[in-house]
C-alpha positions as CSV (number, residue, x, y, z in Angstrom):
1,M,0.0,0.0,0.0
2,A,1.3,3.4,-0.9
3,P,2.2,5.5,2.2
4,T,-0.2,8.3,1.2
5,Q,-3.2,6.0,0.9
6,K,-5.9,6.2,3.5
7,P,-8.3,3.2,4.1
8,V,-12.0,3.9,4.0
9,N,-15.2,2.0,3.8
10,L,-17.7,2.8,1.1
11,A,-21.5,2.7,1.5
12,L,-23.3,2.8,-1.8
13,Q,-27.0,3.6,-2.1
14,G,-29.4,2.2,-4.6
15,G,-31.3,4.4,-7.0
16,G,-31.7,2.9,-10.5
17,A,-29.9,4.7,-13.3
18,H,-28.7,7.3,-10.8
19,G,-26.3,4.6,-9.8
20,A,-24.2,5.9,-12.7
21,F,-23.4,8.9,-10.4
22,T,-21.8,6.3,-8.0
23,W,-20.0,4.9,-11.0
24,G,-18.4,8.3,-11.5
25,V,-17.5,8.6,-7.8
26,L,-15.8,5.2,-7.8
27,D,-14.1,5.9,-11.1
28,Y,-12.5,9.0,-9.7
29,L,-11.5,7.5,-6.4
30,L,-9.8,4.5,-8.2
31,E,-8.0,6.9,-10.6
32,D,-6.9,9.3,-7.9
33,G,-5.3,6.7,-5.7
34,R,-5.3,8.6,-2.4
35,L,-7.8,6.3,-0.8
36,R,-7.7,2.5,-0.3
37,I,-11.1,0.8,-0.3
38,A,-11.2,-1.5,2.8
39,G,-14.9,-2.4,2.6
40,I,-18.0,-1.8,0.6
41,S,-21.6,-2.1,1.6
42,G,-24.0,-1.8,-1.3
43,T,-27.7,-2.0,-2.1
44,S,-29.5,-2.4,-5.4
45,A,-27.6,-0.3,-8.0
46,G,-25.0,0.2,-5.3
47,A,-24.6,-3.6,-5.0
48,M,-24.2,-3.9,-8.8
49,N,-21.5,-1.2,-8.8
50,A,-19.8,-3.1,-5.9
51,V,-19.8,-6.5,-7.6
52,A,-18.6,-5.0,-10.9
53,L,-15.8,-3.2,-9.0
54,A,-14.8,-6.5,-7.2
55,D,-14.8,-8.5,-10.4
56,G,-12.6,-6.0,-12.1
57,M,-10.3,-5.5,-9.1
58,T,-9.6,-9.3,-9.0
59,R,-8.8,-9.3,-12.7
60,G,-6.7,-6.2,-13.0
61,G,-6.5,-4.0,-9.8
62,P,-7.8,-0.5,-9.8
63,E,-7.6,-0.1,-13.6
64,G,-9.4,-3.4,-14.1
65,A,-12.1,-2.2,-11.7
66,R,-12.6,1.0,-13.7
67,A,-12.9,-1.0,-16.9
68,A,-15.4,-3.4,-15.4
69,L,-17.6,-0.5,-14.2
70,D,-17.5,1.1,-17.6
71,N,-18.4,-2.2,-19.2
72,F,-21.3,-2.8,-16.9
73,W,-22.9,0.6,-17.5
74,R,-22.3,0.4,-21.3
75,A,-24.0,-3.0,-21.3
76,M,-26.9,-1.5,-19.3
77,S,-27.4,1.2,-21.9
78,H,-27.0,-1.1,-24.8
79,S,-29.5,-3.7,-23.6
80,V,-32.4,-1.3,-23.6
81,R,-31.6,0.7,-26.7
82,H,-34.8,-0.3,-28.4
83,T,-37.2,0.1,-25.5
84,P,-40.1,2.5,-25.8
85,L,-39.2,3.8,-22.3
86,R,-37.2,6.8,-23.6
87,R,-37.3,10.5,-23.6
88,T,-39.6,12.3,-26.1
89,P,-38.2,14.5,-28.8
90,I,-39.3,17.6,-26.9
91,D,-37.4,16.4,-23.8
92,R,-34.3,16.0,-25.9
93,I,-34.6,19.5,-27.2
94,T,-35.2,21.0,-23.8
95,G,-32.6,18.9,-22.0
96,N,-35.0,17.2,-19.7
97,W,-33.6,13.8,-18.6
98,G,-36.9,12.5,-17.1
99,L,-39.5,10.2,-18.6
100,E,-42.6,11.9,-17.2
101,N,-43.7,13.0,-20.7
102,N,-43.5,9.5,-22.1
103,P,-47.0,7.9,-22.3
104,F,-45.5,4.4,-21.9
105,Y,-43.9,5.4,-18.6
106,H,-47.3,6.3,-17.2
107,F,-48.9,3.2,-18.7
108,M,-46.4,1.0,-17.0
109,N,-46.9,2.8,-13.7
110,A,-50.6,2.4,-13.9
111,L,-50.3,-1.2,-14.9
112,T,-48.0,-2.1,-12.0
113,G,-50.3,-0.3,-9.7
114,M,-53.2,-2.5,-10.7
115,A,-51.6,-5.9,-11.1
116,S,-48.6,-7.7,-9.5
117,P,-45.6,-9.2,-11.3
118,Y,-47.1,-12.6,-10.5
119,Q,-49.9,-11.7,-12.9
120,L,-48.0,-9.5,-15.4
121,N,-44.9,-11.6,-15.6
122,P,-45.7,-15.2,-14.7
123,L,-42.6,-16.5,-16.4
124,N,-40.5,-14.1,-14.3
125,I,-38.6,-12.7,-17.3
126,N,-35.9,-10.4,-16.0
127,P,-33.5,-8.8,-18.6
128,L,-31.6,-7.1,-15.8
129,R,-30.6,-10.5,-14.4
130,D,-29.4,-11.6,-17.8
131,L,-27.3,-8.5,-18.1
132,V,-25.7,-9.0,-14.7
133,A,-25.0,-12.6,-15.6
134,E,-23.3,-11.6,-18.8
135,T,-21.1,-8.8,-17.3
136,I,-20.2,-10.0,-13.8
137,D,-18.2,-13.1,-13.0
138,F,-19.3,-14.0,-9.5
139,E,-16.4,-16.4,-9.0
140,M,-14.1,-13.4,-9.4
141,V,-16.2,-11.5,-7.0
142,R,-16.0,-14.2,-4.3
143,R,-12.2,-14.4,-4.9
144,C,-11.7,-10.7,-4.4
145,T,-9.5,-10.1,-1.3
146,A,-8.8,-6.4,-1.9
147,F,-11.7,-5.4,0.4
148,E,-14.7,-6.8,2.4
149,L,-18.0,-6.7,0.5
150,F,-21.6,-6.8,1.8
151,V,-24.9,-6.7,-0.1
152,S,-28.3,-6.0,1.6
153,A,-31.7,-7.3,0.8
154,T,-35.1,-7.2,2.7
155,N,-36.6,-10.4,4.1
156,V,-40.2,-10.3,2.9
157,E,-41.5,-12.5,5.7
158,T,-39.7,-10.8,8.7
159,G,-39.2,-7.3,7.3
160,R,-35.6,-7.4,8.5
161,V,-32.5,-6.7,6.5
162,R,-30.3,-9.6,5.4
163,V,-26.7,-9.0,4.7
164,F,-24.8,-11.3,2.3
165,S,-21.0,-11.3,2.5
166,R,-18.5,-11.5,-0.4
167,E,-17.6,-15.1,0.2
168,E,-21.1,-16.3,-0.4
169,L,-22.3,-13.8,-3.0
170,T,-24.3,-15.1,-6.0
171,I,-26.3,-13.4,-8.7
172,D,-29.5,-14.2,-6.9
173,M,-28.3,-12.3,-3.9
174,V,-27.6,-9.2,-5.9
175,M,-30.9,-9.5,-7.8
176,A,-32.6,-9.8,-4.4
177,S,-31.0,-6.6,-3.4
178,A,-32.5,-4.9,-6.5
179,C,-35.9,-6.6,-6.5
180,L,-38.6,-3.9,-6.6
181,P,-41.8,-5.7,-5.5
182,H,-44.1,-3.9,-8.0
183,V,-41.9,-4.9,-10.9
184,Y,-40.4,-8.3,-10.1
185,K,-41.3,-11.4,-8.2
186,A,-39.5,-11.9,-4.8
187,V,-36.2,-13.6,-5.2
188,E,-36.0,-16.8,-3.2
189,I,-32.7,-17.8,-1.6
190,D,-32.7,-21.0,0.4
191,G,-36.5,-20.9,0.4
192,V,-36.7,-17.3,1.8
193,P,-38.2,-14.5,-0.3
194,Y,-36.4,-11.2,-0.6
195,W,-37.2,-7.7,-1.9
196,D,-35.1,-4.7,-2.6
197,G,-32.6,-4.0,0.2
198,G,-33.4,-0.3,0.1
199,Y,-36.4,-0.7,2.4
200,M,-34.3,-1.8,5.3
201,G,-30.7,-0.9,4.5
202,N,-29.9,1.7,1.8
203,P,-27.1,1.0,2.4
204,A,-26.5,-0.9,5.6
205,L,-23.6,0.5,7.6
206,F,-23.4,-1.9,10.5
207,P,-21.7,-4.7,8.6
208,L,-18.7,-2.5,8.2
209,Y,-18.2,-1.8,12.0
210,G,-14.9,-3.4,13.2
211,K,-14.6,-5.6,10.1
212,T,-12.2,-3.7,7.9
213,G,-9.5,-2.1,10.0
214,T,-10.9,1.4,9.6
215,D,-13.7,3.4,11.2
216,D,-14.2,5.8,8.3
217,I,-17.4,5.3,6.3
218,V,-17.9,7.3,3.1
219,V,-21.6,7.2,2.1
220,V,-22.3,7.8,-1.6
221,Q,-25.8,9.3,-1.5
222,I,-28.0,9.4,-4.6
223,N,-31.5,9.7,-3.0
224,P,-32.3,13.3,-1.8
225,I,-32.9,13.5,2.0
226,E,-34.6,16.9,1.9
227,R,-37.0,18.3,-0.7
228,K,-38.6,21.6,0.0
229,G,-42.3,22.1,-0.7
230,V,-45.4,19.9,-0.5
231,P,-45.8,17.4,-3.4
232,R,-49.2,18.0,-5.1
233,S,-49.8,15.4,-7.8
234,A,-50.2,11.7,-7.2
235,Q,-46.9,11.0,-8.9
236,E,-45.1,13.7,-6.9
237,I,-46.5,12.2,-3.6
238,Q,-45.5,8.7,-4.5
239,N,-42.0,9.8,-5.5
240,R,-41.5,11.7,-2.3
241,L,-42.7,8.7,-0.3
242,N,-40.2,6.5,-2.0
243,E,-37.4,9.0,-1.3
244,I,-38.4,9.0,2.4
245,A,-38.7,5.2,2.6
246,F,-35.3,4.6,0.9
247,N,-33.5,7.0,3.2
248,A,-35.2,5.9,6.5
249,S,-32.8,3.1,7.4
250,L,-29.7,5.3,6.6
251,L,-31.0,8.1,8.8
252,R,-31.7,5.6,11.6
253,E,-28.1,4.4,11.5
254,F,-26.8,8.0,11.3
255,R,-28.8,8.7,14.5
256,A,-27.4,5.6,16.3
257,I,-23.8,6.5,15.3
258,D,-24.3,10.1,16.6
259,F,-25.7,8.7,19.9
260,V,-22.8,6.3,20.5
261,N,-20.2,8.9,19.4
262,R,-21.7,11.4,21.9
263,L,-21.6,8.9,24.7
264,L,-18.0,8.1,23.9
265,H,-17.2,11.9,23.9
266,E,-18.9,12.3,27.3
267,G,-17.0,9.3,28.8
268,K,-20.2,7.3,29.3
269,L,-19.0,4.4,27.1
270,S,-15.6,2.7,27.4
271,A,-13.2,3.6,24.7
272,E,-11.7,0.2,25.2
273,H,-14.8,-1.5,23.8
274,F,-16.2,1.1,21.4
275,R,-14.6,3.4,18.8
276,P,-16.2,6.4,17.3
277,V,-17.4,5.9,13.7
278,K,-16.3,8.7,11.3
279,I,-18.9,9.5,8.7
280,H,-18.3,11.2,5.4
281,L,-20.8,12.0,2.6
282,I,-20.3,12.3,-1.1
283,E,-23.5,13.8,-2.6
284,N,-24.7,16.3,-5.1
285,E,-28.4,17.0,-4.4
286,A,-28.2,20.3,-6.3
287,A,-27.5,18.3,-9.5
288,L,-29.5,15.1,-8.9
289,K,-32.7,16.5,-7.3
290,P,-34.0,18.4,-10.4
291,M,-33.7,15.3,-12.5
292,G,-36.7,13.7,-10.8
293,A,-37.6,10.2,-10.0
294,S,-38.6,9.2,-13.5
295,S,-35.0,9.7,-14.7
296,K,-34.0,6.7,-12.6
297,M,-35.5,4.7,-15.4
298,N,-33.5,6.4,-18.1
299,V,-30.4,4.4,-19.2
300,E,-29.6,6.4,-22.3
301,W,-25.8,6.5,-22.7
302,A,-25.7,10.3,-22.8
303,F,-27.5,10.4,-19.5
304,L,-25.4,7.7,-17.8
305,T,-22.2,9.5,-18.9
306,R,-23.6,12.8,-17.7
307,L,-24.2,11.2,-14.3
308,R,-20.8,9.6,-14.3
309,D,-19.2,13.0,-15.0
310,I,-21.1,14.7,-12.2
311,G,-20.0,11.9,-9.9
312,R,-16.4,12.3,-10.9
313,E,-16.5,16.1,-10.4
314,T,-18.3,15.7,-7.0
315,A,-15.7,13.1,-5.8
316,A,-12.8,15.3,-6.8
317,R,-14.2,18.3,-4.9
318,W,-15.0,16.2,-1.9
319,L,-11.6,14.5,-1.8
320,D,-9.7,17.8,-2.2
321,C,-11.7,19.3,0.7
322,C,-11.8,16.4,3.1
323,H,-8.8,14.2,2.5
324,D,-6.8,15.6,5.4
325,R,-9.6,14.8,7.9
326,I,-10.1,11.2,6.8
327,G,-8.9,9.0,9.6
328,E,-9.1,11.9,12.0
329,A,-12.7,13.1,12.3
330,S,-16.1,13.0,10.6
331,T,-16.7,15.5,7.8
332,V,-20.5,15.3,8.4
333,D,-22.1,17.0,11.4
334,L,-24.6,14.4,12.4
335,R,-25.7,16.4,15.4
336,A,-26.7,19.3,13.2
337,M,-28.5,16.9,10.8
338,F,-31.0,16.0,13.5
339,Q,-31.4,19.3,15.3
340,G,-34.9,20.6,15.2
341,D,-36.6,17.2,15.1
342,G,-37.5,17.3,18.8
343,T,-35.3,14.4,19.8
344,T,-31.7,15.5,19.7
345,Q,-30.2,16.3,23.1
346,Q,-27.4,18.8,23.5
347,G,-24.2,17.3,24.9
C-alpha cells in the first residue's frame, strides 16, 4: 500500500440509473489513488456497482475495476436501446432527462399499480438478471481479497435486513438486493423470499463496523434526503414517499452513530470496547434532485455518462476538501443533521 493511501469503507446507495453517479465517484477514487477501499456495503444499484468493481479488481487491480464498471454501464445502456421507455423529442430538445412526458412510462406505472408481477410476468422474465450474468463473474467477486463486501436485501416475511458477504455472493443475492416488488417477483434464496434492500438498508452501515480495520465510512448518496415544498400530484407524492422510505434506514443508522459517538465523547462508554465511527458523505443534491424520480429509469448512454461525470466532479471536490480529515474526524455534522426534530439532546 502506498504511504499516502488512507483506508475507507464505502456505503453505496441504490437508485436505479442514478447509480451511474456512484460509478463516476468510484471511477475518480480509483483513478486518484489517495484512498484505499477497505470495505463496501451496497444495495440495489449500489450492489451492482460493488460487484462490478470487485470483479474488475480481481482481474486487474484499480484499472481493471474502472474498466469493469465502464463495461457494466455500457451494457446496461446497450441492452435497452430499443425500449419505448425513452425521452420524447421535446425532452431531448429542452434537456429534460426525465421520462414523465413519455406515455409508456405512465402506462407502466398504472399497470404495475393494478396488477402484481405474478400476474403481469408469470414466467419471471428479467432482462436485468441476464445483463448482470453476462457482465459479472461471481467467481471473481468471491475471490476478491482487496476489500470486504456486503450486499443487503429485505426479508419479505420478517421485514428485516439480510446482509450477504462476499464469500457467499451469488447473482441471486444481488438480484434480491435490487428486487422492486411492484416490478419483479420476490427472489427466493434457500426458500426465503427477498425484496429490494433499500427498504431496510440503503445502504446498511453496521456490517462495516470493526470488520475492515478502519472506522471511516464514506456514504455515496443518490437519494435526496430533503426536498422543499409539498408534493401536489399523485406522482409527486409517490416519488417523495419513495425517497423517504429509501433514506429511512440510513437516517436511523446515522442517529445511532451520533448517539454512540456522543456517549464516547462524554465518557459514558468505554473507549476500550467502542470506537467512534467517522462519517463522510459524497452527494450532489443540487445536480440530482432536479432530475426527478422518472429519470432513474432512463439508461440512455448520454444520461449515464452525464451522471458519471457529475459523480467524478463531485468526488474530486470532496476529496480535495476532506482528504486531510479522513482518519481523524467525521466530515459530516450528524448532530446538526438531526437538530430541530425534537429528539436531539445537546451534549
